[in-house]
C-alpha positions as CSV (number, residue, x, y, z in Angstrom):
1,M,-6.4,20.3,5.2
2,F,-8.4,17.2,4.5
3,R,-11.9,17.3,5.8
4,L,-14.4,14.3,5.2
5,P,-17.4,15.3,3.9
6,V,-20.5,13.9,5.9
7,L,-21.5,10.9,4.5
8,I,-25.2,10.3,3.8
9,V,-26.8,7.6,5.9
10,L,-28.6,5.3,3.8
11,M,-31.3,2.7,5.5
12,A,-29.3,-0.7,4.7
13,V,-30.9,-3.5,2.7
14,S,-30.8,-7.4,3.8
15,Q,-30.2,-9.3,1.0
16,V,-29.8,-13.5,0.6
17,L,-25.8,-13.9,-0.2
18,T,-23.7,-16.9,-0.3
19,A,-23.9,-17.5,3.4
20,Q,-25.0,-14.1,5.1
21,S,-24.8,-10.1,4.5
22,Y,-22.9,-7.7,6.4
23,P,-24.7,-4.6,4.4
24,R,-22.0,-1.8,3.5
25,Q,-21.5,1.2,1.4
26,F,-18.6,2.6,-0.5
27,E,-18.9,6.8,-1.3
28,T,-17.0,7.7,-4.4
29,V,-14.6,10.5,-5.5
30,D,-14.3,10.5,-9.6
31,S,-13.6,12.7,-12.5
32,K,-17.5,14.5,-12.1
33,M,-16.0,16.0,-9.1
34,G,-12.8,17.4,-10.7
35,L,-10.2,14.2,-10.7
36,S,-8.1,14.2,-13.3
37,S,-8.4,10.5,-14.3
38,N,-10.1,7.7,-13.0
39,Q,-7.5,5.3,-13.3
40,I,-6.0,5.2,-9.7
41,N,-2.4,3.7,-9.4
42,C,-1.9,4.8,-6.1
43,I,-2.9,6.4,-2.7
44,T,-1.3,8.4,0.3
45,K,-2.1,11.2,2.8
46,D,0.1,13.9,3.3
47,N,1.4,15.5,6.6
48,A,-1.1,18.4,6.4
49,G,-3.6,16.2,5.8
50,F,-4.3,16.4,2.2
51,M,-4.9,13.0,-0.1
52,W,-2.8,12.4,-2.6
53,F,-4.1,10.4,-5.7
54,G,-1.8,9.2,-8.5
55,T,-3.5,8.7,-11.9
56,M,-2.0,8.0,-15.2
57,A,-3.1,11.6,-16.2
58,G,-1.6,14.0,-13.2
59,L,-1.2,13.8,-9.4
60,N,-3.9,15.2,-7.5
61,R,-4.5,16.3,-3.8
62,F,-7.8,16.5,-2.6
63,D,-9.3,18.3,0.3
64,G,-12.5,16.7,0.9
65,Y,-14.1,18.9,-1.2
66,S,-12.1,19.9,-4.6
67,F,-8.7,18.7,-6.2
68,R,-5.8,20.5,-7.2
69,V,-3.8,19.0,-10.5
70,F,-0.3,18.8,-11.0
71,R,1.0,17.8,-14.7
72,H,3.8,18.1,-16.3
73,K,4.5,21.1,-18.5
74,P,6.9,20.5,-21.4
75,G,9.7,22.9,-20.6
76,D,8.9,23.7,-17.2
77,T,10.8,21.7,-14.8
78,T,9.7,23.1,-11.6
79,T,6.5,20.4,-12.7
80,L,5.9,16.6,-12.7
81,S,8.6,14.9,-15.2
82,D,5.7,13.0,-16.6
83,D,2.0,12.7,-15.9
84,Y,1.5,9.0,-15.0
85,I,2.5,8.7,-11.5
86,N,3.0,5.0,-10.4
87,Q,4.2,5.9,-6.2
88,V,3.6,8.9,-3.9
89,V,4.6,8.9,-0.2
90,Q,5.6,11.1,2.4
91,G,9.3,11.8,2.7
92,P,11.7,12.6,5.1
93,H,11.9,16.8,5.5
94,H,7.7,16.6,5.2
95,L,8.3,16.6,1.5
96,L,6.3,14.1,-1.2
97,W,8.1,12.0,-3.5
98,V,6.6,11.1,-6.9
99,Q,7.6,8.3,-8.9
100,T,7.1,8.5,-12.9
101,P,8.5,6.4,-15.1
102,N,10.6,9.7,-16.0
103,G,12.1,8.7,-12.7
104,W,11.4,10.4,-9.2
105,N,9.9,14.0,-8.2
106,I,10.0,15.6,-5.0
107,Y,7.2,18.3,-4.2
108,D,7.6,20.8,-1.7
109,P,4.2,22.1,-0.1
110,G,5.7,25.2,0.9
111,T,6.4,26.4,-2.8
112,E,4.4,23.9,-4.4
113,R,7.0,23.1,-6.8
114,F,8.7,19.8,-7.5
115,T,12.3,18.8,-7.7
116,V,12.8,16.8,-10.8
117,H,16.6,16.5,-11.2
118,L,17.5,14.6,-7.7
119,Q,21.4,13.7,-7.9
120,N,22.8,16.6,-5.6
121,R,20.0,16.3,-3.6
122,L,20.6,12.7,-3.1
123,A,24.5,13.3,-3.4
124,A,23.9,15.5,-0.1
125,M,22.0,12.7,1.3
126,E,24.4,10.1,1.0
127,L,21.8,8.2,-1.8
128,P,23.7,6.9,-4.6
129,N,21.1,7.1,-6.8
130,E,17.2,7.4,-8.3
131,E,16.9,3.9,-8.4
132,F,15.4,2.7,-5.1
133,T,12.0,1.3,-5.3
134,A,10.6,2.3,-2.4
135,I,10.5,4.3,0.7
136,V,9.1,3.2,4.3
137,P,9.7,5.2,7.2
138,D,10.5,4.0,10.6
139,S,9.4,4.6,14.4
140,A,12.4,6.3,14.7
141,G,12.0,9.0,12.6
142,C,14.3,7.7,9.8
143,Y,13.3,7.2,6.3
144,W,14.6,4.0,4.7
145,F,15.4,3.4,1.3
146,V,15.0,0.4,-1.1
147,V,17.5,0.1,-4.1
148,T,17.2,-2.7,-6.3
149,G,20.5,-5.3,-6.1
150,K,22.3,-2.9,-3.5
151,G,20.5,-3.5,0.0
152,V,19.1,-0.6,1.3
153,Y,19.6,2.9,3.0
154,R,18.7,4.3,6.1
155,Y,18.4,7.9,6.4
156,N,18.5,10.0,9.4
157,P,16.6,13.2,8.5
158,A,18.3,15.0,12.2
159,T,21.7,14.2,10.7
160,R,21.0,14.4,7.6
161,K,23.3,11.3,7.1
162,S,22.2,7.8,5.4
163,T,24.1,4.1,6.9
164,H,24.0,1.8,4.1
165,Y,23.0,-1.8,4.9
166,S,24.2,-4.6,2.4
167,K,25.6,-8.1,2.0
168,N,29.1,-7.2,1.8
169,R,28.5,-5.3,5.5
170,G,27.4,-8.2,6.8
171,T,23.9,-7.1,7.5
172,L,21.4,-8.2,5.2
173,Y,20.7,-11.7,3.8
174,S,21.1,-10.3,0.5
175,D,21.1,-7.4,-1.2
176,N,17.9,-8.0,-3.0
177,V,15.5,-6.4,-0.6
178,T,12.1,-5.8,-2.3
179,G,9.8,-5.2,0.1
180,M,10.0,-3.7,4.3
181,A,7.3,-2.6,6.7
182,T,7.5,-1.6,10.2
183,D,5.2,-3.6,13.2
184,H,3.7,-1.7,15.7
185,Q,6.3,-2.3,18.0
186,G,8.7,-0.9,15.9
187,N,10.7,-3.7,14.8
188,I,11.6,-3.6,11.1
189,W,10.3,-6.3,8.6
190,M,12.2,-7.0,5.0
191,V,11.2,-9.6,2.4
192,Y,13.8,-10.5,-0.1
193,A,13.5,-12.0,-3.5
194,E,14.8,-15.3,-2.5
195,G,11.2,-15.3,-0.3
196,V,13.3,-14.8,3.2
197,L,11.7,-12.6,5.6
198,E,13.7,-11.2,8.0
199,Q,12.8,-9.1,11.7
200,W,15.3,-6.2,13.0
201,D,15.3,-4.4,15.7
202,R,14.1,-0.6,15.9
203,N,17.0,1.0,15.3
204,G,18.5,-1.4,12.7
205,R,21.1,-2.8,14.8
206,K,20.9,-6.1,14.4
207,A,18.5,-9.3,12.9
208,L,16.2,-10.7,15.4
209,R,14.8,-13.5,13.6
210,R,14.9,-14.8,9.9
211,N,11.9,-17.3,8.2
212,T,12.7,-19.2,5.3
213,G,9.1,-20.7,5.1
214,V,8.1,-19.0,1.7
215,A,11.4,-19.5,0.1
216,T,10.8,-23.5,0.8
217,V,7.1,-23.2,-0.7
218,T,8.2,-21.7,-4.0
219,G,11.5,-22.5,-4.5
220,E,11.8,-19.3,-6.3
221,S,15.0,-17.1,-6.1
222,S,14.0,-13.7,-7.7
223,V,10.8,-12.5,-6.6
224,D,9.3,-8.9,-6.3
225,Y,7.6,-9.7,-2.8
226,K,5.6,-6.5,-0.8
227,I,5.1,-6.9,2.5
228,F,2.2,-5.3,4.6
229,V,2.3,-5.8,8.4
230,D,-1.5,-6.2,10.0
231,P,-2.4,-4.7,13.8
232,D,-1.4,-8.1,15.5
233,N,1.7,-8.0,13.7
234,D,1.4,-10.2,11.6
235,I,3.2,-10.7,8.6
236,W,1.4,-10.4,4.8
237,L,3.5,-11.2,1.5
238,Y,2.4,-11.1,-2.1
239,R,3.3,-10.6,-5.5
240,A,1.9,-7.2,-6.9
241,G,-0.2,-8.0,-9.8
242,Q,1.0,-11.3,-9.9
243,V,-1.7,-14.5,-10.0
244,K,0.1,-16.2,-7.0
245,G,-2.1,-15.5,-3.9
246,A,-0.4,-13.9,-0.6
247,F,1.2,-15.8,2.8
248,Y,0.4,-15.2,6.0
249,Y,3.0,-15.6,8.2
250,Q,2.5,-15.4,12.5
251,P,6.0,-14.4,14.0
252,A,4.0,-15.6,17.1
253,S,3.7,-19.1,16.2
254,G,6.2,-19.2,13.2
255,K,2.7,-20.8,11.3
256,M,3.1,-19.8,7.2
257,Q,-0.1,-19.8,5.1
258,L,-0.2,-19.6,1.6
259,L,-4.2,-18.1,0.7
260,Q,-4.9,-18.5,-3.0
261,K,-8.3,-19.5,-4.7
262,N,-8.0,-23.1,-5.1
263,A,-5.5,-23.6,-2.3
264,G,-5.4,-23.5,1.4
265,Q,-7.8,-22.8,4.0
266,L,-9.1,-19.1,3.2
267,R,-9.9,-19.5,-0.1
268,L,-9.4,-16.1,-2.3
269,N,-11.6,-15.7,-5.2
270,N,-8.9,-14.1,-7.2
271,D,-5.2,-14.7,-6.6
272,I,-4.1,-11.4,-8.7
273,I,-2.8,-8.6,-5.5
274,N,-2.3,-4.9,-5.9
275,G,-2.7,-4.4,-2.0
276,I,-3.4,-5.2,1.8
277,A,-4.4,-2.9,4.8
278,A,-6.3,-3.3,7.7
279,D,-9.6,-1.8,9.2
280,N,-10.0,-0.7,13.1
281,N,-11.7,-3.8,13.5
282,K,-8.2,-6.1,12.0
283,R,-10.3,-7.0,9.3
284,I,-7.7,-7.7,6.1
285,W,-8.7,-5.8,3.3
286,I,-7.1,-7.7,0.1
287,A,-7.3,-5.8,-3.3
288,T,-7.7,-8.0,-6.0
289,D,-7.6,-7.7,-10.0
290,H,-11.1,-8.6,-11.2
291,G,-11.6,-10.2,-7.6
292,G,-13.1,-6.9,-5.7
293,I,-12.3,-7.2,-1.9
294,N,-11.3,-10.3,-0.2
295,L,-11.9,-9.3,3.3
296,V,-10.6,-11.7,6.0
297,D,-11.4,-12.2,9.2
298,K,-8.7,-13.3,11.1
299,Q,-10.8,-14.0,14.1
300,N,-13.3,-16.2,12.8
301,G,-11.6,-17.7,10.4
302,E,-13.7,-15.9,7.7
303,V,-13.1,-14.7,4.1
304,S,-16.1,-12.3,2.6
305,Y,-16.0,-11.0,-1.2
306,V,-17.0,-8.0,-1.2
307,L,-18.0,-6.9,-5.2
308,H,-19.5,-4.5,-7.2
309,N,-22.9,-5.1,-7.7
310,E,-24.9,-3.2,-10.7
311,R,-28.3,-2.4,-8.3
312,E,-26.6,-1.0,-5.8
313,E,-25.8,2.5,-6.4
314,K,-23.4,2.4,-3.3
315,S,-21.2,-0.9,-3.9
316,L,-17.9,-1.1,-5.1
317,G,-17.2,1.0,-7.8
318,Q,-15.3,-2.2,-9.6
319,N,-14.1,-5.1,-9.0
320,S,-10.2,-4.4,-10.2
321,I,-8.3,-3.1,-7.7
322,N,-5.5,-0.5,-8.0
323,A,-4.3,0.6,-4.9
324,I,-5.7,0.9,-1.1
325,F,-4.5,2.9,1.5
326,K,-6.2,3.5,5.1
327,D,-5.6,6.7,6.8
328,D,-5.4,7.6,10.0
329,A,-8.8,8.8,10.7
330,G,-9.2,4.9,10.2
331,I,-10.9,5.7,6.1
332,I,-10.1,2.8,3.5
333,W,-9.5,4.4,0.5
334,L,-9.6,2.1,-3.2
335,G,-8.0,3.5,-6.3
336,T,-9.8,1.1,-9.2
337,F,-8.7,0.4,-12.6
338,K,-11.3,2.7,-14.7
339,K,-14.2,4.2,-11.5
340,G,-12.0,6.4,-9.9
341,V,-11.9,6.5,-5.9
342,N,-13.9,4.2,-3.3
343,Y,-13.7,5.4,0.5
344,F,-15.4,3.6,3.3
345,H,-15.5,4.4,6.8
346,E,-17.0,2.7,10.0
347,S,-19.7,5.2,10.8
348,S,-20.9,5.1,7.4
349,P,-23.7,2.1,6.0
350,H,-22.8,-1.0,4.6
351,F,-22.1,-3.0,1.6
352,P,-23.1,-6.7,0.6
353,L,-20.2,-8.9,1.5
354,Y,-20.5,-12.8,0.0
355,Q,-18.8,-14.8,2.6
356,Q,-17.2,-18.1,3.3
357,I,-16.2,-19.8,6.6
358,C,-13.1,-21.4,6.8
359,N,-11.9,-23.4,9.3
360,W,-8.2,-22.4,10.8
């Protein structure tokens, strides 16, 4: 079970910044505490409350005090198939699914062993192969597997059956789904490589709406879009690791905005986005490469830049953020490129923000 150590409360120091200061501070978890590598690729929290950090040198389980590191052992098929971890997600039947360059592995917390040859298991789940790129839970307890060029499969753990959604079956706009997420009403959102966005009902029975705003703006037809749904059920789309910024879509009004460094009402300080999350105050955290965190306050029309400051011991560890994850306790976890993990909670002290005021 994950137990967060007590955060040390320090006195916030006011500083004159671009517009005004909102002091905040981060705590850090790194190799000095037992993390296998300070390059963090992915983060999740499992059903038992453990934090998991995928690195370039192993998979790390963290209970708030110490680490258990899982690595590949040559000749042992019950270990990881590779030490480089691309994704780690909580999947069906309380198992952890881990993506490596050598394919997906499944971790069983009961035995603390991995399954690396998945053909039989996937066949039993009525899934075609290991070509899926994402696993997304829905509000009904099912899991959606996004399969490259083949649409999506919805797996029901209760029946151990899967339903295939594809263009040929007349259910999807195309078979090129690149990202999925659920909103806070349980509805399902899909984004396609063509730049088309769809909302489905919570049971996956029918599409409720379709938006082609991104496709109209970009004119591109083969893009690996990622999707995030914020607490207001607004949609954020981005291309991970590419210099393209983000799209912000408000379903209630139909309004679509492009956020970039040199375009739009809300200006980012860096257009390479690696992830998006929202805190308990509904502020949008945009994790960038070399731009730190771009913090968007939708209500006030403000964007602030959370950056590393060498003079501040508790500032952001590095401006290159590979991964971002908000857990069920409201803690924001950031995986940096070379400085381990930073985490933040509202009850902790503050770190400085560089703020830009924008008119909506």
